N, C-alpha and C positions, 0 to 999 in steps of 0.2 A: 386146603393146603395144595400147593402145586406139586406135580411129580418131580422127583429129584433130578431126573435126567435133564429137564428143561432148565431149571435154575442152576444146577451144578455145572452145566456146560457153558453157560453164558453169564459170567459174573457181571453184576451191575456196576455202574460208575460208583455208587455208594460203597459197595464192597471193596472195590479197588482202592478207593480213597481211604477206607478204614484200614485195609491191609497195609497201605503205605504208611499211615500214621502209626500203626502198631510197630512196623519194622523200624521206623525212625525213632520211636520211643525206646525200643529195646536197644537199638544201636547207641543212642545217647546215654542210656543207663549204663551200658557196658563201659563206655569210655569214661563216664563220670566216676564209676566205681574204681576203674583202674587208676585214674588220676588221684582219687582219695587215698588209695593204697600206697601209691608211690610218694605222696606228700606226707604220709604219716611219719611220726617220729617214734621209733625207727621205721623206715620204710618197709612195707609188706610187699614182697615181690612175687607172691604166689600166683596172681593172675597174669603178671608179666611173664613169668616162666612158662605158664600154660600157653600163652599166646606165642612165645618163642618156639615152643615145642611144635605147635601147629604150623608155624611159618617154616620151620625146618622140614617137616613132613611134606609140605607143599613144594618147597624148593627141590627136595629130593625126588618128588614125583614128576617134576618137569624135566629131569635129566634123561638123556639117552643112555642106554646100557654101556656105551663105550666111553662115557665121560667120567672115568674113574678118578682122575686127579681132582676134578671139581667136586665129586662126591666126597672124597676124603677131606678136602678143604672145608666143606660145609659141616661134615661130621665133627671135625676138630673145632671149628669156630663156634658151633652150637652144640657142644658136648653138654647135655642136660645135667649129668651128674656133677660135672665141674661147675657149671653155672649155679646149680643149687647150693653147692658148698660156698661159692663166692658170695651168693646172696645171704646165706646164713652168717657169714663173717663180715658183712657190710662192705665187701670188696667187688661187688658186681659192677662191671664197666658198661654202664647203660649207654653212654655216648658212643663208645666203640661198637657195641652191638647194634645200635640204631643205624650207624653209618654202614656197617657191614651188610645188614639186611637191605638197606636202601640202595646200596651200590651193587 
């Protein structure tokens, strides 16, 4: 068995390839699962809401301290309690949220 320091420091092409394939598989599995949930009758928004929560956190983390107006806008547009209630009542505005996040 080779010392850990040698192999641990220099990943082989095979390891990089395997790592890439694992990442791709996990990535595809996530999006496939999300698609299944949203296509269900009635739709299951649990993963979508979790994703929106993470997006909100990322957007807020990118703001400068003085960008209060934008912070308030993001907090209002991605109010997780309100979005959860809308999802529970089948009134979640997916198209609006998609456009909001992408713009």
